[in-house]
BALOBA-1460 file (C-alpha; in Angstrom, 3 decimals):
// residues 245
<rec num="1" residu="x" x="-25.888" y="-12.831" z="4.924"/>
<rec num="2" residu="x" x="-28.508" y="-10.624" z="3.310"/>
<rec num="3" residu="x" x="-32.001" y="-10.530" z="4.754"/>
<rec num="4" residu="x" x="-33.737" y="-12.298" z="1.896"/>
<rec num="5" residu="x" x="-31.103" y="-15.106" z="1.984"/>
<rec num="6" residu="x" x="-31.466" y="-15.334" z="5.815"/>
<rec num="7" residu="x" x="-35.475" y="-15.787" z="5.593"/>
<rec num="8" residu="x" x="-34.766" y="-18.317" z="3.008"/>
<rec num="9" residu="x" x="-32.246" y="-20.127" z="5.095"/>
<rec num="10" residu="x" x="-34.415" y="-20.003" z="8.051"/>
<rec num="11" residu="x" x="-37.609" y="-21.383" z="6.124"/>
<rec num="12" residu="x" x="-35.485" y="-24.063" z="4.806"/>
<rec num="13" residu="x" x="-34.111" y="-24.998" z="8.318"/>
<rec num="14" residu="x" x="-37.756" y="-24.919" z="9.687"/>
<rec num="15" residu="x" x="-38.883" y="-27.207" z="6.702"/>
<rec num="16" residu="x" x="-36.124" y="-29.756" z="7.308"/>
<rec num="17" residu="x" x="-36.790" y="-29.783" z="11.092"/>
<rec num="18" residu="x" x="-40.585" y="-30.375" z="10.581"/>
<rec num="19" residu="x" x="-39.969" y="-33.150" z="7.904"/>
<rec num="20" residu="x" x="-37.483" y="-34.885" z="10.031"/>
<rec num="21" residu="x" x="-39.604" y="-35.328" z="13.208"/>
<rec num="22" residu="x" x="-41.962" y="-37.910" z="13.830"/>
<rec num="23" residu="x" x="-45.447" y="-37.656" z="14.977"/>
<rec num="24" residu="x" x="-47.964" y="-34.909" z="14.785"/>
<rec num="25" residu="x" x="-46.940" y="-31.403" z="14.917"/>
<rec num="26" residu="x" x="-48.686" y="-28.167" z="15.776"/>
<rec num="27" residu="x" x="-47.154" y="-24.790" z="14.275"/>
<rec num="28" residu="x" x="-48.431" y="-22.001" z="16.176"/>
<rec num="29" residu="x" x="-48.008" y="-18.717" z="14.201"/>
<rec num="30" residu="x" x="-48.779" y="-15.081" z="15.464"/>
<rec num="31" residu="x" x="-49.951" y="-12.757" z="12.644"/>
<rec num="32" residu="x" x="-51.780" y="-10.423" z="14.845"/>
<rec num="33" residu="x" x="-49.453" y="-7.291" z="14.484"/>
<rec num="34" residu="x" x="-48.857" y="-7.545" z="18.091"/>
<rec num="35" residu="x" x="-47.681" y="-9.757" z="20.909"/>
<rec num="36" residu="x" x="-49.941" y="-12.814" z="21.894"/>
<rec num="37" residu="x" x="-49.549" y="-15.308" z="24.432"/>
<rec num="38" residu="x" x="-50.921" y="-18.710" z="23.538"/>
<rec num="39" residu="x" x="-52.459" y="-20.657" z="26.365"/>
<rec num="40" residu="x" x="-52.683" y="-24.534" z="26.148"/>
<rec num="41" residu="x" x="-54.941" y="-26.859" z="28.303"/>
<rec num="42" residu="x" x="-54.704" y="-30.653" z="27.888"/>
<rec num="43" residu="x" x="-58.002" y="-32.712" z="28.399"/>
<rec num="44" residu="x" x="-58.371" y="-34.838" z="31.422"/>
<rec num="45" residu="x" x="-55.406" y="-37.361" z="31.499"/>
<rec num="46" residu="x" x="-53.498" y="-35.352" z="28.973"/>
<rec num="47" residu="x" x="-50.624" y="-32.950" z="29.677"/>
<rec num="48" residu="x" x="-50.635" y="-29.272" z="28.795"/>
<rec num="49" residu="x" x="-47.944" y="-28.731" z="25.999"/>
<rec num="50" residu="x" x="-45.217" y="-26.023" z="26.350"/>
<rec num="51" residu="x" x="-45.910" y="-25.604" z="30.231"/>
<rec num="52" residu="x" x="-49.329" y="-24.419" z="29.424"/>
<rec num="53" residu="x" x="-48.450" y="-21.187" z="27.611"/>
<rec num="54" residu="x" x="-45.729" y="-19.064" z="25.961"/>
<rec num="55" residu="x" x="-45.150" y="-15.659" z="24.414"/>
<rec num="56" residu="x" x="-45.114" y="-14.960" z="20.729"/>
<rec num="57" residu="x" x="-43.951" y="-11.702" z="19.082"/>
<rec num="58" residu="x" x="-45.659" y="-10.615" z="15.870"/>
<rec num="59" residu="x" x="-44.230" y="-12.918" z="12.879"/>
<rec num="60" residu="x" x="-43.085" y="-15.578" z="15.370"/>
<rec num="61" residu="x" x="-43.754" y="-19.102" z="15.308"/>
<rec num="62" residu="x" x="-43.423" y="-22.133" z="17.455"/>
<rec num="63" residu="x" x="-43.405" y="-25.844" z="16.510"/>
<rec num="64" residu="x" x="-44.721" y="-28.171" z="19.214"/>
<rec num="65" residu="x" x="-44.288" y="-31.881" z="18.675"/>
<rec num="66" residu="x" x="-47.441" y="-33.596" z="20.003"/>
<rec num="67" residu="x" x="-47.772" y="-37.307" z="21.148"/>
<rec num="68" residu="x" x="-50.525" y="-39.566" z="19.080"/>
<rec num="69" residu="x" x="-53.727" y="-39.311" z="21.030"/>
<rec num="70" residu="x" x="-53.264" y="-35.838" z="22.664"/>
<rec num="71" residu="x" x="-56.457" y="-33.916" z="23.389"/>
<rec num="72" residu="x" x="-56.720" y="-30.431" z="24.500"/>
<rec num="73" residu="x" x="-57.315" y="-26.945" z="23.750"/>
<rec num="74" residu="x" x="-55.245" y="-23.826" z="22.516"/>
<rec num="75" residu="x" x="-56.412" y="-20.098" z="22.754"/>
<rec num="76" residu="x" x="-54.759" y="-16.809" z="22.365"/>
<rec num="77" residu="x" x="-54.196" y="-14.413" z="25.170"/>
<rec num="78" residu="x" x="-53.665" y="-10.535" z="24.691"/>
<rec num="79" residu="x" x="-52.721" y="-7.667" z="26.427"/>
<rec num="80" residu="x" x="-50.470" y="-9.604" z="28.945"/>
<rec num="81" residu="x" x="-48.063" y="-8.158" z="31.343"/>
<rec num="82" residu="x" x="-45.791" y="-10.642" z="33.394"/>
<rec num="83" residu="x" x="-43.294" y="-10.179" z="35.876"/>
<rec num="84" residu="x" x="-39.837" y="-12.136" z="35.866"/>
<rec num="85" residu="x" x="-41.835" y="-14.969" z="37.831"/>
<rec num="86" residu="x" x="-44.295" y="-15.204" z="35.083"/>
<rec num="87" residu="x" x="-47.014" y="-13.725" z="37.367"/>
<rec num="88" residu="x" x="-49.297" y="-11.036" z="35.883"/>
<rec num="89" residu="x" x="-52.727" y="-10.563" z="33.924"/>
<rec num="90" residu="x" x="-53.917" y="-10.682" z="30.488"/>
<rec num="91" residu="x" x="-56.706" y="-8.548" z="28.950"/>
<rec num="92" residu="x" x="-58.529" y="-11.654" z="27.651"/>
<rec num="93" residu="x" x="-57.750" y="-15.422" z="28.002"/>
<rec num="94" residu="x" x="-56.101" y="-14.730" z="31.295"/>
<rec num="95" residu="x" x="-55.585" y="-18.404" z="33.113"/>
<rec num="96" residu="x" x="-55.323" y="-17.406" z="36.725"/>
<rec num="97" residu="x" x="-52.529" y="-14.653" z="36.360"/>
<rec num="98" residu="x" x="-49.867" y="-16.955" z="35.243"/>
<rec num="99" residu="x" x="-47.680" y="-17.001" z="31.971"/>
<rec num="100" residu="x" x="-47.838" y="-20.875" z="32.170"/>
<rec num="101" residu="x" x="-51.458" y="-21.899" z="32.745"/>
<rec num="102" residu="x" x="-50.758" y="-24.619" z="35.218"/>
<rec num="103" residu="x" x="-53.693" y="-26.746" z="33.961"/>
<rec num="104" residu="x" x="-56.146" y="-23.775" z="34.190"/>
<rec num="105" residu="x" x="-58.394" y="-22.837" z="31.404"/>
<rec num="106" residu="x" x="-58.615" y="-19.396" z="29.968"/>
<rec num="107" residu="x" x="-61.132" y="-16.858" z="31.143"/>
<rec num="108" residu="x" x="-63.823" y="-16.368" z="28.692"/>
<rec num="109" residu="x" x="-64.493" y="-14.571" z="26.269"/>
<rec num="110" residu="x" x="-61.810" y="-16.509" z="24.188"/>
<rec num="111" residu="x" x="-61.779" y="-18.023" z="20.834"/>
<rec num="112" residu="x" x="-60.755" y="-21.883" z="21.656"/>
<rec num="113" residu="x" x="-59.042" y="-24.249" z="19.228"/>
<rec num="114" residu="x" x="-60.102" y="-27.680" z="20.301"/>
<rec num="115" residu="x" x="-58.552" y="-31.143" z="19.190"/>
<rec num="116" residu="x" x="-58.164" y="-34.799" z="19.690"/>
<rec num="117" residu="x" x="-55.454" y="-36.422" z="17.559"/>
<rec num="118" residu="x" x="-56.565" y="-39.937" z="17.426"/>
<rec num="119" residu="x" x="-58.251" y="-42.121" z="19.860"/>
<rec num="120" residu="x" x="-58.151" y="-45.788" z="21.059"/>
<rec num="121" residu="x" x="-61.090" y="-46.471" z="18.575"/>
<rec num="122" residu="x" x="-60.024" y="-44.322" z="15.583"/>
<rec num="123" residu="x" x="-56.708" y="-42.871" z="14.191"/>
<rec num="124" residu="x" x="-58.407" y="-39.745" z="13.006"/>
<rec num="125" residu="x" x="-57.727" y="-36.319" z="14.174"/>
<rec num="126" residu="x" x="-60.701" y="-34.397" z="15.308"/>
<rec num="127" residu="x" x="-60.620" y="-30.623" z="15.604"/>
<rec num="128" residu="x" x="-62.702" y="-27.348" z="15.537"/>
<rec num="129" residu="x" x="-62.599" y="-23.804" z="16.497"/>
<rec num="130" residu="x" x="-65.341" y="-22.835" z="19.117"/>
<rec num="131" residu="x" x="-67.166" y="-19.385" z="19.968"/>
<rec num="132" residu="x" x="-69.001" y="-21.217" z="22.774"/>
<rec num="133" residu="x" x="-66.962" y="-19.406" z="25.261"/>
<rec num="134" residu="x" x="-67.075" y="-16.110" z="23.083"/>
<rec num="135" residu="x" x="-64.561" y="-14.480" z="20.992"/>
<rec num="136" residu="x" x="-61.091" y="-12.743" z="21.535"/>
<rec num="137" residu="x" x="-58.979" y="-13.156" z="18.486"/>
<rec num="138" residu="x" x="-59.392" y="-14.568" z="15.027"/>
<rec num="139" residu="x" x="-57.901" y="-18.017" z="14.468"/>
<rec num="140" residu="x" x="-57.710" y="-20.954" z="11.997"/>
<rec num="141" residu="x" x="-56.327" y="-24.579" z="12.077"/>
<rec num="142" residu="x" x="-55.319" y="-25.666" z="8.565"/>
<rec num="143" residu="x" x="-53.968" y="-29.276" z="7.944"/>
<rec num="144" residu="x" x="-50.822" y="-29.693" z="6.005"/>
<rec num="145" residu="x" x="-50.935" y="-32.778" z="4.119"/>
<rec num="146" residu="x" x="-53.619" y="-35.453" z="4.981"/>
<rec num="147" residu="x" x="-55.173" y="-35.752" z="1.699"/>
<rec num="148" residu="x" x="-58.939" y="-35.153" z="0.301"/>
<rec num="149" residu="x" x="-61.493" y="-34.343" z="2.998"/>
<rec num="150" residu="x" x="-59.270" y="-32.374" z="5.504"/>
<rec num="151" residu="x" x="-60.996" y="-29.175" z="6.111"/>
<rec num="152" residu="x" x="-60.155" y="-25.818" z="7.762"/>
<rec num="153" residu="x" x="-61.463" y="-24.998" z="11.131"/>
<rec num="154" residu="x" x="-61.504" y="-21.154" z="11.911"/>
<rec num="155" residu="x" x="-62.990" y="-17.893" z="12.829"/>
<rec num="156" residu="x" x="-60.712" y="-15.651" z="10.702"/>
<rec num="157" residu="x" x="-62.630" y="-12.402" z="11.008"/>
<rec num="158" residu="x" x="-62.594" y="-9.905" z="13.792"/>
<rec num="159" residu="x" x="-66.098" y="-10.540" z="15.576"/>
<rec num="160" residu="x" x="-65.336" y="-7.762" z="18.071"/>
<rec num="161" residu="x" x="-66.018" y="-5.287" z="15.087"/>
<rec num="162" residu="x" x="-69.810" y="-6.078" z="15.223"/>
<rec num="163" residu="x" x="-70.252" y="-7.470" z="18.803"/>
<rec num="164" residu="x" x="-73.527" y="-6.426" z="20.197"/>
<rec num="165" residu="x" x="-72.807" y="-3.751" z="22.991"/>
<rec num="166" residu="x" x="-74.100" y="-5.786" z="25.734"/>
<rec num="167" residu="x" x="-71.576" y="-8.376" z="24.966"/>
<rec num="168" residu="x" x="-68.498" y="-6.215" z="24.691"/>
<rec num="169" residu="x" x="-65.382" y="-6.506" z="26.755"/>
<rec num="170" residu="x" x="-63.499" y="-3.252" z="26.927"/>
<rec num="171" residu="x" x="-60.002" y="-2.417" z="27.927"/>
<rec num="172" residu="x" x="-59.138" y="1.421" z="27.887"/>
<rec num="173" residu="x" x="-62.206" y="2.058" z="25.595"/>
<rec num="174" residu="x" x="-61.115" y="-0.722" z="22.981"/>
<rec num="175" residu="x" x="-63.237" y="-3.786" z="22.386"/>
<rec num="176" residu="x" x="-60.883" y="-6.579" z="23.181"/>
<rec num="177" residu="x" x="-63.338" y="-9.555" z="23.456"/>
<rec num="178" residu="x" x="-67.152" y="-10.540" z="22.656"/>
<rec num="179" residu="x" x="-69.095" y="-12.593" z="25.281"/>
<rec num="180" residu="x" x="-71.152" y="-15.412" z="24.226"/>
<rec num="181" residu="x" x="-74.827" y="-15.224" z="24.991"/>
<rec num="182" residu="x" x="-74.557" y="-17.740" z="27.680"/>
<rec num="183" residu="x" x="-71.844" y="-15.605" z="29.445"/>
<rec num="184" residu="x" x="-73.681" y="-12.300" z="28.825"/>
<rec num="185" residu="x" x="-77.053" y="-13.443" z="29.706"/>
<rec num="186" residu="x" x="-76.601" y="-16.493" z="31.944"/>
<rec num="187" residu="x" x="-79.796" y="-18.230" z="31.502"/>
<rec num="188" residu="x" x="-80.367" y="-22.002" z="30.861"/>
<rec num="189" residu="x" x="-81.691" y="-21.426" z="27.245"/>
<rec num="190" residu="x" x="-78.493" y="-19.705" z="26.249"/>
<rec num="191" residu="x" x="-76.173" y="-21.979" z="28.043"/>
<rec num="192" residu="x" x="-77.843" y="-25.083" z="27.018"/>
<rec num="193" residu="x" x="-78.204" y="-26.428" z="30.597"/>
<rec num="194" residu="x" x="-81.031" y="-27.757" z="32.569"/>
<rec num="195" residu="x" x="-84.034" y="-28.403" z="30.502"/>
<rec num="196" residu="x" x="-82.239" y="-27.311" z="27.316"/>
<rec num="197" residu="x" x="-79.003" y="-29.565" z="27.897"/>
<rec num="198" residu="x" x="-79.923" y="-31.587" z="24.865"/>
<rec num="199" residu="x" x="-79.960" y="-30.988" z="20.959"/>
<rec num="200" residu="x" x="-83.711" y="-31.213" z="20.752"/>
<rec num="201" residu="x" x="-84.286" y="-28.209" z="23.235"/>
<rec num="202" residu="x" x="-81.185" y="-26.181" z="22.649"/>
<rec num="203" residu="x" x="-81.482" y="-24.223" z="19.493"/>
<rec num="204" residu="x" x="-79.271" y="-21.467" z="18.017"/>
<rec num="205" residu="x" x="-80.191" y="-18.041" z="19.233"/>
<rec num="206" residu="x" x="-80.133" y="-14.697" z="17.318"/>
<rec num="207" residu="x" x="-76.381" y="-14.274" z="18.534"/>
<rec num="208" residu="x" x="-75.349" y="-17.670" z="17.542"/>
<rec num="209" residu="x" x="-76.805" y="-17.069" z="14.183"/>
<rec num="210" residu="x" x="-74.828" y="-13.728" z="13.993"/>
<rec num="211" residu="x" x="-71.709" y="-15.635" z="15.143"/>
<rec num="212" residu="x" x="-72.320" y="-18.395" z="12.523"/>
<rec num="213" residu="x" x="-72.943" y="-15.911" z="9.522"/>
<rec num="214" residu="x" x="-69.538" y="-14.357" z="10.131"/>
<rec num="215" residu="x" x="-67.565" y="-17.304" z="10.989"/>
<rec num="216" residu="x" x="-69.300" y="-20.396" z="9.282"/>
<rec num="217" residu="x" x="-66.379" y="-22.799" z="10.025"/>
<rec num="218" residu="x" x="-66.615" y="-22.280" z="13.845"/>
<rec num="219" residu="x" x="-68.847" y="-23.755" z="16.515"/>
<rec num="220" residu="x" x="-71.296" y="-20.874" z="17.526"/>
<rec num="221" residu="x" x="-73.170" y="-22.675" z="20.415"/>
<rec num="222" residu="x" x="-73.087" y="-26.014" z="22.363"/>
<rec num="223" residu="x" x="-74.907" y="-28.096" z="19.785"/>
<rec num="224" residu="x" x="-73.988" y="-26.573" z="16.535"/>
<rec num="225" residu="x" x="-74.048" y="-28.604" z="13.290"/>
<rec num="226" residu="x" x="-71.385" y="-31.217" z="12.645"/>
<rec num="227" residu="x" x="-70.023" y="-29.299" z="9.772"/>
<rec num="228" residu="x" x="-67.879" y="-27.413" z="12.285"/>
<rec num="229" residu="x" x="-65.981" y="-30.458" z="13.347"/>
<rec num="230" residu="x" x="-63.374" y="-31.471" z="11.090"/>
<rec num="231" residu="x" x="-61.681" y="-35.016" z="10.664"/>
<rec num="232" residu="x" x="-58.322" y="-35.552" z="9.356"/>
<rec num="233" residu="x" x="-55.195" y="-37.618" z="9.382"/>
<rec num="234" residu="x" x="-52.229" y="-35.052" z="8.729"/>
<rec num="235" residu="x" x="-48.799" y="-35.157" z="9.990"/>
<rec num="236" residu="x" x="-48.954" y="-31.260" z="10.946"/>
<rec num="237" residu="x" x="-51.310" y="-28.425" z="11.381"/>
<rec num="238" residu="x" x="-50.739" y="-24.800" z="11.243"/>
<rec num="239" residu="x" x="-52.596" y="-22.720" z="13.878"/>
<rec num="240" residu="x" x="-52.541" y="-19.073" z="12.984"/>
<rec num="241" residu="x" x="-53.749" y="-16.232" z="15.249"/>
<rec num="242" residu="x" x="-55.102" y="-13.464" z="12.970"/>
<rec num="243" residu="x" x="-54.700" y="-15.508" z="9.781"/>
<rec num="244" residu="x" x="-54.620" y="-13.426" z="6.577"/>
<rec num="245" residu="x" x="-57.934" y="-12.799" z="4.925"/>
């Protein structure tokens, strides 16, 4: 079978699979030009999908079938090396040194996709991309279907290119992550804790303004404006690491 017919056949099979499956689906795509290792953590009372993490070669995608009401986060890990038992390390987003995150969160800095796919009081899906834990990889979450009002959440540009030097995380001389102001400076003002643990006293800093200017569709600090939180009721969402510009 010729390559272009094979690609068409594969796409058709994927479409038929997606169309015939009930419930909400997350289609996770790697467009980064290199391998990544998505990590997944369910919120309290919710399971972590796909054993908490998996490997994606460049160009690969994985379809996750999600129960209604699931809540959790997904992030990308890069520069990972795991042995045959799934133990190892990642340059960014590491979750305790395991391929499968085992209910562990990713080590910041990491770009986080957060979602709650329906609640007991509302059928709506809530989702956002957060830079509160810093940045490591561009990512977007795009609804497929769902009608008018469903927005795109994302930080689609590479913040590592303009990261303040004091916030940089480097591996072998290359910037692979950008810390949040909270992580880099560790003060109540920047972390929105203590006397700053409310929206009246916790205001965007110079660094939050920088993140917001580059990625206006992402949360830049804990009490960012509500335009960064999206509401929808779509049957599926495409989460793309390193989305095309």
